[in-house]
PyMOL Python script that loads the backbone (N, CA, C, O; Angstrom):
from pymol import cmd

cmd.read_pdbstr("""\
ATOM      1  N   MET A   1      -1.523  96.928 -82.398  1.00  0.00           N
ATOM      2  CA  MET A   1      -0.523  96.828 -81.357  1.00  0.00           C
ATOM      3  C   MET A   1      -1.059  97.489 -80.101  1.00  0.00           C
ATOM      4  O   MET A   1      -1.472  98.647 -80.144  1.00  0.00           O
ATOM      5  N   LYS A   2      -1.061  96.781 -78.993  1.00  0.00           N
ATOM      6  CA  LYS A   2      -1.432  97.363 -77.709  1.00  0.00           C
ATOM      7  C   LYS A   2      -0.296  98.288 -77.285  1.00  0.00           C
ATOM      8  O   LYS A   2       0.869  97.890 -77.282  1.00  0.00           O
ATOM      9  N   LYS A   3      -0.635  99.507 -76.932  1.00  0.00           N
ATOM     10  CA  LYS A   3       0.390 100.504 -76.635  1.00  0.00           C
ATOM     11  C   LYS A   3       0.570 100.662 -75.130  1.00  0.00           C
ATOM     12  O   LYS A   3      -0.247 101.287 -74.455  1.00  0.00           O
ATOM     13  N   THR A   4       1.644 100.091 -74.620  1.00  0.00           N
ATOM     14  CA  THR A   4       2.046 100.258 -73.228  1.00  0.00           C
ATOM     15  C   THR A   4       3.438 100.870 -73.243  1.00  0.00           C
ATOM     16  O   THR A   4       4.080 100.908 -74.293  1.00  0.00           O
ATOM     17  N   LEU A   5       3.916 101.347 -72.108  1.00  0.00           N
ATOM     18  CA  LEU A   5       5.258 101.919 -72.042  1.00  0.00           C
ATOM     19  C   LEU A   5       6.292 100.922 -72.557  1.00  0.00           C
ATOM     20  O   LEU A   5       7.184 101.280 -73.327  1.00  0.00           O
ATOM     21  N   SER A   6       6.166  99.684 -72.130  1.00  0.00           N
ATOM     22  CA  SER A   6       7.115  98.654 -72.544  1.00  0.00           C
ATOM     23  C   SER A   6       7.019  98.350 -74.039  1.00  0.00           C
ATOM     24  O   SER A   6       8.041  98.279 -74.721  1.00  0.00           O
ATOM     25  N   SER A   7       5.801  98.173 -74.552  1.00  0.00           N
ATOM     26  CA  SER A   7       5.660  97.803 -75.967  1.00  0.00           C
ATOM     27  C   SER A   7       6.091  98.932 -76.896  1.00  0.00           C
ATOM     28  O   SER A   7       6.708  98.678 -77.931  1.00  0.00           O
ATOM     29  N   VAL A   8       5.778 100.166 -76.543  1.00  0.00           N
ATOM     30  CA  VAL A   8       6.153 101.307 -77.383  1.00  0.00           C
ATOM     31  C   VAL A   8       7.672 101.465 -77.438  1.00  0.00           C
ATOM     32  O   VAL A   8       8.224 101.791 -78.489  1.00  0.00           O
ATOM     33  N   ASN A   9       8.337 101.239 -76.326  1.00  0.00           N
ATOM     34  CA  ASN A   9       9.794 101.411 -76.285  1.00  0.00           C
ATOM     35  C   ASN A   9      10.568 100.263 -76.912  1.00  0.00           C
ATOM     36  O   ASN A   9      11.721 100.447 -77.302  1.00  0.00           O
ATOM     37  N   SER A  10       9.966  99.082 -77.018  1.00  0.00           N
ATOM     38  CA  SER A  10      10.724  97.925 -77.501  1.00  0.00           C
ATOM     39  C   SER A  10      10.218  97.337 -78.817  1.00  0.00           C
ATOM     40  O   SER A  10      10.856  96.438 -79.365  1.00  0.00           O
ATOM     41  N   TYR A  11       9.109  97.812 -79.329  1.00  0.00           N
ATOM     42  CA  TYR A  11       8.476  97.190 -80.487  1.00  0.00           C
ATOM     43  C   TYR A  11       9.317  97.311 -81.753  1.00  0.00           C
ATOM     44  O   TYR A  11       9.862  98.375 -82.044  1.00  0.00           O
ATOM     45  N   ALA A  12       9.417  96.217 -82.502  1.00  0.00           N
ATOM     46  CA  ALA A  12      10.041  96.211 -83.832  1.00  0.00           C
ATOM     47  C   ALA A  12       8.961  95.811 -84.838  1.00  0.00           C
ATOM     48  O   ALA A  12       8.226  94.849 -84.615  1.00  0.00           O
ATOM     49  N   HIS A  13       8.869  96.541 -85.926  1.00  0.00           N
ATOM     50  CA  HIS A  13       7.848  96.311 -86.949  1.00  0.00           C
ATOM     51  C   HIS A  13       7.969  94.898 -87.501  1.00  0.00           C
ATOM     52  O   HIS A  13       9.063  94.465 -87.865  1.00  0.00           O
ATOM     53  N   TYR A  14       6.853  94.175 -87.564  1.00  0.00           N
ATOM     54  CA  TYR A  14       6.837  92.790 -88.013  1.00  0.00           C
ATOM     55  C   TYR A  14       6.671  92.668 -89.527  1.00  0.00           C
ATOM     56  O   TYR A  14       7.412  91.930 -90.177  1.00  0.00           O
ATOM     57  N   HIS A  15       5.700  93.390 -90.088  1.00  0.00           N
ATOM     58  CA  HIS A  15       5.419  93.293 -91.523  1.00  0.00           C
ATOM     59  C   HIS A  15       6.388  94.148 -92.336  1.00  0.00           C
ATOM     60  O   HIS A  15       7.022  95.057 -91.800  1.00  0.00           O
ATOM     61  N   ASN A  16       6.498  93.856 -93.627  1.00  0.00           N
ATOM     62  CA  ASN A  16       7.439  94.582 -94.478  1.00  0.00           C
ATOM     63  C   ASN A  16       6.780  95.656 -95.346  1.00  0.00           C
ATOM     64  O   ASN A  16       7.440  96.217 -96.220  1.00  0.00           O
ATOM     65  N   SER A  17       5.513  95.952 -95.130  1.00  0.00           N
ATOM     66  CA  SER A  17       4.864  97.026 -95.879  1.00  0.00           C
ATOM     67  C   SER A  17       5.681  98.308 -95.727  1.00  0.00           C
ATOM     68  O   SER A  17       6.126  98.632 -94.626  1.00  0.00           O
ATOM     69  N   PHE A  18       5.880  99.033 -96.820  1.00  0.00           N
ATOM     70  CA  PHE A  18       6.702 100.252 -96.863  1.00  0.00           C
ATOM     71  C   PHE A  18       8.173  99.975 -96.505  1.00  0.00           C
ATOM     72  O   PHE A  18       8.917 100.915 -96.226  1.00  0.00           O
ATOM     73  N   GLY A  19       8.600  98.715 -96.509  1.00  0.00           N
ATOM     74  CA  GLY A  19       9.979  98.378 -96.162  1.00  0.00           C
ATOM     75  C   GLY A  19      10.287  98.558 -94.686  1.00  0.00           C
ATOM     76  O   GLY A  19      11.434  98.821 -94.325  1.00  0.00           O
ATOM     77  N   LEU A  20       9.282  98.422 -93.821  1.00  0.00           N
ATOM     78  CA  LEU A  20       9.442  98.726 -92.398  1.00  0.00           C
ATOM     79  C   LEU A  20       9.828  97.537 -91.522  1.00  0.00           C
ATOM     80  O   LEU A  20      10.039  97.718 -90.323  1.00  0.00           O
ATOM     81  N   LYS A  21       9.927  96.339 -92.070  1.00  0.00           N
ATOM     82  CA  LYS A  21      10.237  95.169 -91.243  1.00  0.00           C
ATOM     83  C   LYS A  21      11.506  95.412 -90.431  1.00  0.00           C
ATOM     84  O   LYS A  21      12.543  95.791 -90.974  1.00  0.00           O
ATOM     85  N   GLY A  22      11.406  95.188 -89.127  1.00  0.00           N
ATOM     86  CA  GLY A  22      12.544  95.348 -88.230  1.00  0.00           C
ATOM     87  C   GLY A  22      12.749  96.752 -87.687  1.00  0.00           C
ATOM     88  O   GLY A  22      13.538  96.939 -86.760  1.00  0.00           O
ATOM     89  N   VAL A  23      12.057  97.745 -88.241  1.00  0.00           N
ATOM     90  CA  VAL A  23      12.195  99.128 -87.769  1.00  0.00           C
ATOM     91  C   VAL A  23      11.590  99.245 -86.372  1.00  0.00           C
ATOM     92  O   VAL A  23      10.495  98.741 -86.123  1.00  0.00           O
ATOM     93  N   GLN A  24      12.300  99.905 -85.467  1.00  0.00           N
ATOM     94  CA  GLN A  24      11.801 100.175 -84.124  1.00  0.00           C
ATOM     95  C   GLN A  24      11.398 101.647 -84.060  1.00  0.00           C
ATOM     96  O   GLN A  24      12.249 102.512 -83.858  1.00  0.00           O
ATOM     97  N   PRO A  25      10.106 101.937 -84.231  1.00  0.00           N
ATOM     98  CA  PRO A  25       9.679 103.329 -84.336  1.00  0.00           C
ATOM     99  C   PRO A  25       9.798 104.129 -83.049  1.00  0.00           C
ATOM    100  O   PRO A  25      10.063 105.330 -83.106  1.00  0.00           O
ATOM    101  N   GLY A  26       9.612 103.512 -81.903  1.00  0.00           N
ATOM    102  CA  GLY A  26       9.673 104.240 -80.643  1.00  0.00           C
ATOM    103  C   GLY A  26       8.510 105.212 -80.481  1.00  0.00           C
ATOM    104  O   GLY A  26       7.680 105.344 -81.380  1.00  0.00           O
ATOM    105  N   PRO A  27       8.448 105.891 -79.340  1.00  0.00           N
ATOM    106  CA  PRO A  27       7.299 106.748 -79.033  1.00  0.00           C
ATOM    107  C   PRO A  27       7.140 107.956 -79.946  1.00  0.00           C
ATOM    108  O   PRO A  27       6.037 108.492 -80.054  1.00  0.00           O
ATOM    109  N   THR A  28       8.199 108.398 -80.600  1.00  0.00           N
ATOM    110  CA  THR A  28       8.091 109.578 -81.467  1.00  0.00           C
ATOM    111  C   THR A  28       7.412 109.278 -82.791  1.00  0.00           C
ATOM    112  O   THR A  28       6.991 110.202 -83.488  1.00  0.00           O
ATOM    113  N   ARG A  29       7.292 107.986 -83.161  1.00  0.00           N
ATOM    114  CA  ARG A  29       6.694 107.638 -84.453  1.00  0.00           C
ATOM    115  C   ARG A  29       5.510 106.680 -84.340  1.00  0.00           C
ATOM    116  O   ARG A  29       5.026 106.171 -85.351  1.00  0.00           O
ATOM    117  N   ILE A  30       5.044 106.431 -83.120  1.00  0.00           N
ATOM    118  CA  ILE A  30       3.855 105.595 -82.945  1.00  0.00           C
ATOM    119  C   ILE A  30       2.690 106.500 -82.567  1.00  0.00           C
ATOM    120  O   ILE A  30       2.700 107.146 -81.520  1.00  0.00           O
ATOM    121  N   MET A  31       1.690 106.535 -83.435  1.00  0.00           N
ATOM    122  CA  MET A  31       0.530 107.400 -83.268  1.00  0.00           C
ATOM    123  C   MET A  31      -0.474 106.791 -82.291  1.00  0.00           C
ATOM    124  O   MET A  31      -0.688 105.579 -82.269  1.00  0.00           O
ATOM    125  N   LEU A  32      -1.081 107.657 -81.486  1.00  0.00           N
ATOM    126  CA  LEU A  32      -2.164 107.221 -80.601  1.00  0.00           C
ATOM    127  C   LEU A  32      -3.529 107.522 -81.198  1.00  0.00           C
ATOM    128  O   LEU A  32      -4.370 106.630 -81.311  1.00  0.00           O
ATOM    129  N   ILE A  33      -3.756 108.783 -81.583  1.00  0.00           N
ATOM    130  CA  ILE A  33      -5.050 109.176 -82.131  1.00  0.00           C
ATOM    131  C   ILE A  33      -4.871 110.246 -83.198  1.00  0.00           C
ATOM    132  O   ILE A  33      -3.863 110.950 -83.235  1.00  0.00           O
ATOM    133  N   GLY A  34      -5.870 110.350 -84.064  1.00  0.00           N
ATOM    134  CA  GLY A  34      -5.919 111.405 -85.071  1.00  0.00           C
ATOM    135  C   GLY A  34      -7.271 112.092 -85.000  1.00  0.00           C
ATOM    136  O   GLY A  34      -8.231 111.516 -84.488  1.00  0.00           O
ATOM    137  N   ASP A  35      -7.362 113.313 -85.504  1.00  0.00           N
ATOM    138  CA  ASP A  35      -8.596 114.087 -85.358  1.00  0.00           C
ATOM    139  C   ASP A  35      -9.547 113.995 -86.539  1.00  0.00           C
ATOM    140  O   ASP A  35     -10.448 114.826 -86.655  1.00  0.00           O
ATOM    141  N   GLN A  36      -9.383 113.036 -87.401  1.00  0.00           N
ATOM    142  CA  GLN A  36     -10.290 112.903 -88.542  1.00  0.00           C
ATOM    143  C   GLN A  36     -11.676 112.466 -88.079  1.00  0.00           C
ATOM    144  O   GLN A  36     -11.839 111.958 -86.969  1.00  0.00           O
ATOM    145  N   GLY A  37     -12.664 112.667 -88.931  1.00  0.00           N
ATOM    146  CA  GLY A  37     -14.021 112.243 -88.615  1.00  0.00           C
ATOM    147  C   GLY A  37     -14.197 110.746 -88.803  1.00  0.00           C
ATOM    148  O   GLY A  37     -13.323 110.074 -89.351  1.00  0.00           O
ATOM    149  N   TRP A  38     -15.303 110.237 -88.356  1.00  0.00           N
ATOM    150  CA  TRP A  38     -15.571 108.801 -88.458  1.00  0.00           C
ATOM    151  C   TRP A  38     -16.732 108.573 -89.412  1.00  0.00           C
ATOM    152  O   TRP A  38     -17.821 108.183 -88.990  1.00  0.00           O
ATOM    153  N   TRP A  39     -16.504 108.814 -90.693  1.00  0.00           N
ATOM    154  CA  TRP A  39     -17.533 108.641 -91.699  1.00  0.00           C
ATOM    155  C   TRP A  39     -17.562 107.203 -92.179  1.00  0.00           C
ATOM    156  O   TRP A  39     -17.558 106.283 -91.360  1.00  0.00           O
ATOM    157  N   ASP A  40     -17.590 106.991 -93.456  1.00  0.00           N
ATOM    158  CA  ASP A  40     -17.705 105.641 -94.012  1.00  0.00           C
ATOM    159  C   ASP A  40     -16.501 104.764 -93.707  1.00  0.00           C
ATOM    160  O   ASP A  40     -16.655 103.586 -93.386  1.00  0.00           O
ATOM    161  N   ASN A  41     -15.310 105.328 -93.803  1.00  0.00           N
ATOM    162  CA  ASN A  41     -14.093 104.545 -93.621  1.00  0.00           C
ATOM    163  C   ASN A  41     -13.091 105.379 -92.846  1.00  0.00           C
ATOM    164  O   ASN A  41     -12.547 106.344 -93.383  1.00  0.00           O
ATOM    165  N   HIS A  42     -12.841 105.030 -91.612  1.00  0.00           N
ATOM    166  CA  HIS A  42     -11.969 105.840 -90.757  1.00  0.00           C
ATOM    167  C   HIS A  42     -10.477 105.662 -91.045  1.00  0.00           C
ATOM    168  O   HIS A  42      -9.657 106.321 -90.406  1.00  0.00           O
ATOM    169  N   ASP A  43     -10.107 104.805 -91.974  1.00  0.00           N
ATOM    170  CA  ASP A  43      -8.693 104.618 -92.314  1.00  0.00           C
ATOM    171  C   ASP A  43      -8.253 105.455 -93.504  1.00  0.00           C
ATOM    172  O   ASP A  43      -7.115 105.330 -93.956  1.00  0.00           O
ATOM    173  N   PHE A  44      -9.123 106.297 -94.014  1.00  0.00           N
ATOM    174  CA  PHE A  44      -8.806 107.104 -95.186  1.00  0.00           C
ATOM    175  C   PHE A  44      -9.349 108.512 -94.998  1.00  0.00           C
ATOM    176  O   PHE A  44     -10.352 108.706 -94.311  1.00  0.00           O
ATOM    177  N   MET A  45      -8.693 109.493 -95.604  1.00  0.00           N
ATOM    178  CA  MET A  45      -9.183 110.866 -95.584  1.00  0.00           C
ATOM    179  C   MET A  45     -10.402 110.958 -96.494  1.00  0.00           C
ATOM    180  O   MET A  45     -10.408 110.389 -97.585  1.00  0.00           O
ATOM    181  N   GLN A  46     -11.428 111.669 -96.049  1.00  0.00           N
ATOM    182  CA  GLN A  46     -12.641 111.844 -96.837  1.00  0.00           C
ATOM    183  C   GLN A  46     -13.111 113.288 -96.747  1.00  0.00           C
ATOM    184  O   GLN A  46     -12.768 114.001 -95.804  1.00  0.00           O
ATOM    185  N   GLN A  47     -13.883 113.711 -97.713  1.00  0.00           N
ATOM    186  CA  GLN A  47     -14.354 115.092 -97.777  1.00  0.00           C
ATOM    187  C   GLN A  47     -15.068 115.518 -96.493  1.00  0.00           C
ATOM    188  O   GLN A  47     -14.934 116.672 -96.084  1.00  0.00           O
ATOM    189  N   GLY A  48     -15.814 114.634 -95.851  1.00  0.00           N
ATOM    190  CA  GLY A  48     -16.562 114.979 -94.644  1.00  0.00           C
ATOM    191  C   GLY A  48     -15.744 115.022 -93.370  1.00  0.00           C
ATOM    192  O   GLY A  48     -16.267 115.407 -92.324  1.00  0.00           O
ATOM    193  N   ASP A  49     -14.470 114.639 -93.423  1.00  0.00           N
ATOM    194  CA  ASP A  49     -13.614 114.660 -92.234  1.00  0.00           C
ATOM    195  C   ASP A  49     -13.295 116.093 -91.818  1.00  0.00           C
ATOM    196  O   ASP A  49     -13.542 117.032 -92.574  1.00  0.00           O
ATOM    197  N   ASN A  50     -12.753 116.256 -90.631  1.00  0.00           N
ATOM    198  CA  ASN A  50     -12.443 117.584 -90.082  1.00  0.00           C
ATOM    199  C   ASN A  50     -11.664 118.460 -91.053  1.00  0.00           C
ATOM    200  O   ASN A  50     -11.981 119.639 -91.213  1.00  0.00           O
ATOM    201  N   HIS A  51     -10.660 117.907 -91.694  1.00  0.00           N
ATOM    202  CA  HIS A  51      -9.802 118.665 -92.608  1.00  0.00           C
ATOM    203  C   HIS A  51      -9.997 118.223 -94.052  1.00  0.00           C
ATOM    204  O   HIS A  51      -9.121 118.425 -94.893  1.00  0.00           O
ATOM    205  N   GLY A  52     -11.144 117.622 -94.334  1.00  0.00           N
ATOM    206  CA  GLY A  52     -11.412 117.151 -95.686  1.00  0.00           C
ATOM    207  C   GLY A  52     -10.423 116.074 -96.085  1.00  0.00           C
ATOM    208  O   GLY A  52     -10.089 115.196 -95.289  1.00  0.00           O
ATOM    209  N   VAL A  53      -9.961 116.144 -97.311  1.00  0.00           N
ATOM    210  CA  VAL A  53      -9.041 115.132 -97.830  1.00  0.00           C
ATOM    211  C   VAL A  53      -7.582 115.563 -97.678  1.00  0.00           C
ATOM    212  O   VAL A  53      -6.699 114.955 -98.284  1.00  0.00           O
ATOM    213  N   TYR A  54      -7.317 116.587 -96.891  1.00  0.00           N
ATOM    214  CA  TYR A  54      -5.977 117.173 -96.829  1.00  0.00           C
ATOM    215  C   TYR A  54      -5.048 116.558 -95.792  1.00  0.00           C
ATOM    216  O   TYR A  54      -3.831 116.631 -95.959  1.00  0.00           O
ATOM    217  N   GLY A  55      -5.571 115.958 -94.734  1.00  0.00           N
ATOM    218  CA  GLY A  55      -4.718 115.369 -93.722  1.00  0.00           C
ATOM    219  C   GLY A  55      -5.386 115.336 -92.364  1.00  0.00           C
ATOM    220  O   GLY A  55      -6.597 115.515 -92.243  1.00  0.00           O
ATOM    221  N   SER A  56      -4.567 115.102 -91.336  1.00  0.00           N
ATOM    222  CA  SER A  56      -5.086 114.952 -89.982  1.00  0.00           C
ATOM    223  C   SER A  56      -4.020 115.370 -88.979  1.00  0.00           C
ATOM    224  O   SER A  56      -2.829 115.161 -89.211  1.00  0.00           O
ATOM    225  N   ASN A  57      -4.444 115.961 -87.866  1.00  0.00           N
ATOM    226  CA  ASN A  57      -3.536 116.162 -86.743  1.00  0.00           C
ATOM    227  C   ASN A  57      -3.454 114.838 -86.009  1.00  0.00           C
ATOM    228  O   ASN A  57      -4.478 114.197 -85.773  1.00  0.00           O
ATOM    229  N   MET A  58      -2.242 114.416 -85.642  1.00  0.00           N
ATOM    230  CA  MET A  58      -2.078 113.140 -84.956  1.00  0.00           C
ATOM    231  C   MET A  58      -1.256 113.324 -83.693  1.00  0.00           C
ATOM    232  O   MET A  58      -0.259 114.046 -83.673  1.00  0.00           O
ATOM    233  N   LEU A  59      -1.702 112.649 -82.634  1.00  0.00           N
ATOM    234  CA  LEU A  59      -1.009 112.647 -81.349  1.00  0.00           C
ATOM    235  C   LEU A  59      -0.147 111.394 -81.284  1.00  0.00           C
ATOM    236  O   LEU A  59      -0.629 110.291 -81.546  1.00  0.00           O
ATOM    237  N   PHE A  60       1.119 111.559 -80.937  1.00  0.00           N
ATOM    238  CA  PHE A  60       2.057 110.444 -80.860  1.00  0.00           C
ATOM    239  C   PHE A  60       2.356 110.098 -79.401  1.00  0.00           C
ATOM    240  O   PHE A  60       2.068 110.884 -78.499  1.00  0.00           O
ATOM    241  N   CYS A  61       2.927 108.933 -79.180  1.00  0.00           N
ATOM    242  CA  CYS A  61       3.140 108.412 -77.833  1.00  0.00           C
ATOM    243  C   CYS A  61       4.088 109.253 -76.980  1.00  0.00           C
ATOM    244  O   CYS A  61       4.060 109.143 -75.754  1.00  0.00           O
ATOM    245  N   ASP A  62       4.917 110.081 -77.590  1.00  0.00           N
ATOM    246  CA  ASP A  62       5.795 110.947 -76.802  1.00  0.00           C
ATOM    247  C   ASP A  62       5.105 112.251 -76.414  1.00  0.00           C
ATOM    248  O   ASP A  62       5.697 113.085 -75.729  1.00  0.00           O
ATOM    249  N   GLY A  63       3.855 112.432 -76.847  1.00  0.00           N
ATOM    250  CA  GLY A  63       3.081 113.611 -76.479  1.00  0.00           C
ATOM    251  C   GLY A  63       3.034 114.701 -77.532  1.00  0.00           C
ATOM    252  O   GLY A  63       2.263 115.649 -77.385  1.00  0.00           O
ATOM    253  N   HIS A  64       3.830 114.603 -78.594  1.00  0.00           N
ATOM    254  CA  HIS A  64       3.779 115.655 -79.615  1.00  0.00           C
ATOM    255  C   HIS A  64       2.623 115.403 -80.579  1.00  0.00           C
ATOM    256  O   HIS A  64       2.180 114.272 -80.778  1.00  0.00           O
ATOM    257  N   VAL A  65       2.159 116.489 -81.163  1.00  0.00           N
ATOM    258  CA  VAL A  65       1.103 116.444 -82.173  1.00  0.00           C
ATOM    259  C   VAL A  65       1.693 116.993 -83.457  1.00  0.00           C
ATOM    260  O   VAL A  65       2.424 117.983 -83.431  1.00  0.00           O
ATOM    261  N   GLU A  66       1.384 116.363 -84.575  1.00  0.00           N
ATOM    262  CA  GLU A  66       1.855 116.905 -85.851  1.00  0.00           C
ATOM    263  C   GLU A  66       0.782 116.762 -86.919  1.00  0.00           C
ATOM    264  O   GLU A  66      -0.069 115.873 -86.870  1.00  0.00           O
ATOM    265  N   TRP A  67       0.855 117.668 -87.882  1.00  0.00           N
ATOM    266  CA  TRP A  67      -0.021 117.614 -89.044  1.00  0.00           C
ATOM    267  C   TRP A  67       0.536 116.562 -89.989  1.00  0.00           C
ATOM    268  O   TRP A  67       1.697 116.640 -90.391  1.00  0.00           O
ATOM    269  N   VAL A  68      -0.282 115.578 -90.347  1.00  0.00           N
ATOM    270  CA  VAL A  68       0.120 114.527 -91.277  1.00  0.00           C
ATOM    271  C   VAL A  68      -0.725 114.687 -92.541  1.00  0.00           C
ATOM    272  O   VAL A  68      -1.920 114.394 -92.535  1.00  0.00           O
ATOM    273  N   PRO A  69      -0.095 115.158 -93.631  1.00  0.00           N
ATOM    274  CA  PRO A  69      -0.847 115.323 -94.879  1.00  0.00           C
ATOM    275  C   PRO A  69      -1.245 113.962 -95.451  1.00  0.00           C
ATOM    276  O   PRO A  69      -0.649 112.935 -95.126  1.00  0.00           O
ATOM    277  N   THR A  70      -2.249 113.979 -96.295  1.00  0.00           N
ATOM    278  CA  THR A  70      -2.784 112.751 -96.878  1.00  0.00           C
ATOM    279  C   THR A  70      -1.702 111.888 -97.519  1.00  0.00           C
ATOM    280  O   THR A  70      -1.756 110.663 -97.410  1.00  0.00           O
ATOM    281  N   LYS A  71      -0.724 112.494 -98.182  1.00  0.00           N
ATOM    282  CA  LYS A  71       0.311 111.706 -98.870  1.00  0.00           C
ATOM    283  C   LYS A  71       1.168 110.895 -97.899  1.00  0.00           C
ATOM    284  O   LYS A  71       1.798 109.924 -98.319  1.00  0.00           O
ATOM    285  N   ARG A  72       1.213 111.261 -96.609  1.00  0.00           N
ATOM    286  CA  ARG A  72       1.978 110.513 -95.606  1.00  0.00           C
ATOM    287  C   ARG A  72       1.095 109.665 -94.696  1.00  0.00           C
ATOM    288  O   ARG A  72       1.602 108.892 -93.884  1.00  0.00           O
ATOM    289  N   PHE A  73      -0.218 109.805 -94.827  1.00  0.00           N
ATOM    290  CA  PHE A  73      -1.154 109.177 -93.897  1.00  0.00           C
ATOM    291  C   PHE A  73      -0.985 107.655 -93.823  1.00  0.00           C
ATOM    292  O   PHE A  73      -0.846 107.105 -92.730  1.00  0.00           O
ATOM    293  N   ALA A  74      -0.995 106.975 -94.964  1.00  0.00           N
ATOM    294  CA  ALA A  74      -0.891 105.510 -94.979  1.00  0.00           C
ATOM    295  C   ALA A  74       0.414 105.047 -94.333  1.00  0.00           C
ATOM    296  O   ALA A  74       0.427 104.055 -93.603  1.00  0.00           O
ATOM    297  N   TYR A  75       1.509 105.757 -94.597  1.00  0.00           N
ATOM    298  CA  TYR A  75       2.805 105.394 -94.016  1.00  0.00           C
ATOM    299  C   TYR A  75       2.787 105.545 -92.493  1.00  0.00           C
ATOM    300  O   TYR A  75       3.235 104.653 -91.773  1.00  0.00           O
ATOM    301  N   VAL A  76       2.275 106.664 -92.013  1.00  0.00           N
ATOM    302  CA  VAL A  76       2.246 106.916 -90.564  1.00  0.00           C
ATOM    303  C   VAL A  76       1.358 105.893 -89.856  1.00  0.00           C
ATOM    304  O   VAL A  76       1.718 105.396 -88.789  1.00  0.00           O
ATOM    305  N   VAL A  77       0.207 105.577 -90.438  1.00  0.00           N
ATOM    306  CA  VAL A  77      -0.676 104.573 -89.844  1.00  0.00           C
ATOM    307  C   VAL A  77       0.005 103.208 -89.835  1.00  0.00           C
ATOM    308  O   VAL A  77      -0.071 102.489 -88.839  1.00  0.00           O
ATOM    309  N   GLU A  78       0.662 102.845 -90.922  1.00  0.00           N
ATOM    310  CA  GLU A  78       1.362 101.552 -90.969  1.00  0.00           C
ATOM    311  C   GLU A  78       2.500 101.508 -89.957  1.00  0.00           C
ATOM    312  O   GLU A  78       2.692 100.487 -89.297  1.00  0.00           O
ATOM    313  N   MET A  79       3.251 102.583 -89.824  1.00  0.00           N
ATOM    314  CA  MET A  79       4.332 102.637 -88.841  1.00  0.00           C
ATOM    315  C   MET A  79       3.776 102.428 -87.435  1.00  0.00           C
ATOM    316  O   MET A  79       4.413 101.788 -86.599  1.00  0.00           O
ATOM    317  N   SER A  80       2.592 102.966 -87.179  1.00  0.00           N
ATOM    318  CA  SER A  80       1.989 102.915 -85.849  1.00  0.00           C
ATOM    319  C   SER A  80       1.253 101.617 -85.558  1.00  0.00           C
ATOM    320  O   SER A  80       1.270 101.140 -84.423  1.00  0.00           O
ATOM    321  N   ALA A  81       0.608 101.039 -86.562  1.00  0.00           N
ATOM    322  CA  ALA A  81      -0.295  99.916 -86.326  1.00  0.00           C
ATOM    323  C   ALA A  81       0.228  98.579 -86.825  1.00  0.00           C
ATOM    324  O   ALA A  81      -0.257  97.534 -86.390  1.00  0.00           O
ATOM    325  N   ASP A  82       1.215  98.582 -87.737  1.00  0.00           N
ATOM    326  CA  ASP A  82       1.796  97.348 -88.268  1.00  0.00           C
ATOM    327  C   ASP A  82       0.724  96.417 -88.820  1.00  0.00           C
ATOM    328  O   ASP A  82       0.690  95.233 -88.484  1.00  0.00           O
ATOM    329  N   GLY A  83      -0.153  96.953 -89.667  1.00  0.00           N
ATOM    330  CA  GLY A  83      -1.259  96.170 -90.204  1.00  0.00           C
ATOM    331  C   GLY A  83      -1.007  95.558 -91.563  1.00  0.00           C
ATOM    332  O   GLY A  83      -1.920  94.992 -92.164  1.00  0.00           O
ATOM    333  N   ASN A  84       0.228  95.661 -92.065  1.00  0.00           N
ATOM    334  CA  ASN A  84       0.597  95.146 -93.381  1.00  0.00           C
ATOM    335  C   ASN A  84      -0.229  95.812 -94.477  1.00  0.00           C
ATOM    336  O   ASN A  84      -0.665  95.161 -95.427  1.00  0.00           O
ATOM    337  N   ARG A  85      -0.434  97.104 -94.332  1.00  0.00           N
ATOM    338  CA  ARG A  85      -1.218  97.904 -95.280  1.00  0.00           C
ATOM    339  C   ARG A  85      -0.479  97.988 -96.612  1.00  0.00           C
ATOM    340  O   ARG A  85       0.710  98.306 -96.629  1.00  0.00           O
ATOM    341  N   PRO A  86      -1.152  97.711 -97.723  1.00  0.00           N
ATOM    342  CA  PRO A  86      -0.497  97.832 -99.033  1.00  0.00           C
ATOM    343  C   PRO A  86      -0.024  99.262 -99.284  1.00  0.00           C
ATOM    344  O   PRO A  86      -0.748 100.212 -98.987  1.00  0.00           O
ATOM    345  N   GLU A  87       1.167  99.421 -99.820  1.00  0.00           N
ATOM    346  CA  GLU A  87       1.748 100.742-100.030  1.00  0.00           C
ATOM    347  C   GLU A  87       0.914 101.620-100.938  1.00  0.00           C
ATOM    348  O   GLU A  87       0.880 102.835-100.743  1.00  0.00           O
ATOM    349  N   GLY A  88       0.238 101.048-101.927  1.00  0.00           N
ATOM    350  CA  GLY A  88      -0.548 101.847-102.854  1.00  0.00           C
ATOM    351  C   GLY A  88      -1.901 102.269-102.307  1.00  0.00           C
ATOM    352  O   GLY A  88      -2.592 103.077-102.927  1.00  0.00           O
ATOM    353  N   LEU A  89      -2.295 101.734-101.148  1.00  0.00           N
ATOM    354  CA  LEU A  89      -3.594 102.039-100.562  1.00  0.00           C
ATOM    355  C   LEU A  89      -3.545 103.368 -99.842  1.00  0.00           C
ATOM    356  O   LEU A  89      -2.733 103.557 -98.937  1.00  0.00           O
ATOM    357  N   ARG A  90      -4.407 104.291-100.234  1.00  0.00           N
ATOM    358  CA  ARG A  90      -4.432 105.626 -99.602  1.00  0.00           C
ATOM    359  C   ARG A  90      -5.731 105.839 -98.894  1.00  0.00           C
ATOM    360  O   ARG A  90      -5.945 106.897 -98.303  1.00  0.00           O
TER     361      ARG A  90
END
""", "prot")
cmd.dss("prot")
cmd.show_as("cartoon", "prot")
cmd.util.cbc("prot")
cmd.orient("prot")
C-alpha cells in the first residue's frame, strides 16, 4: 500500500487474513518502518536481527513507535501492508 495522507486516513483492508477484511486501521495501526536487520528474509525475526528473534521497534504513521514482539509481528505487518499473509506464517 502506498502511504499518503489520504490513503492512510481512508484505507480499508482488502484481504481477509487475520479476519481483517474491511478494517480501517488508520495512522495509529499502519506501520512505516521497523528496526530489524536485513538478513536472509526481512519479513521474519531472525537471530542476526537487531533484537534477535524477540521483536522489533516499529514506527507508525501517526509518529508513535512501539515494541512489537514476535508473536504480534505477522499481524502488525498484515494490518499495515495488506499482503494476504497466512495467519500461521511467522
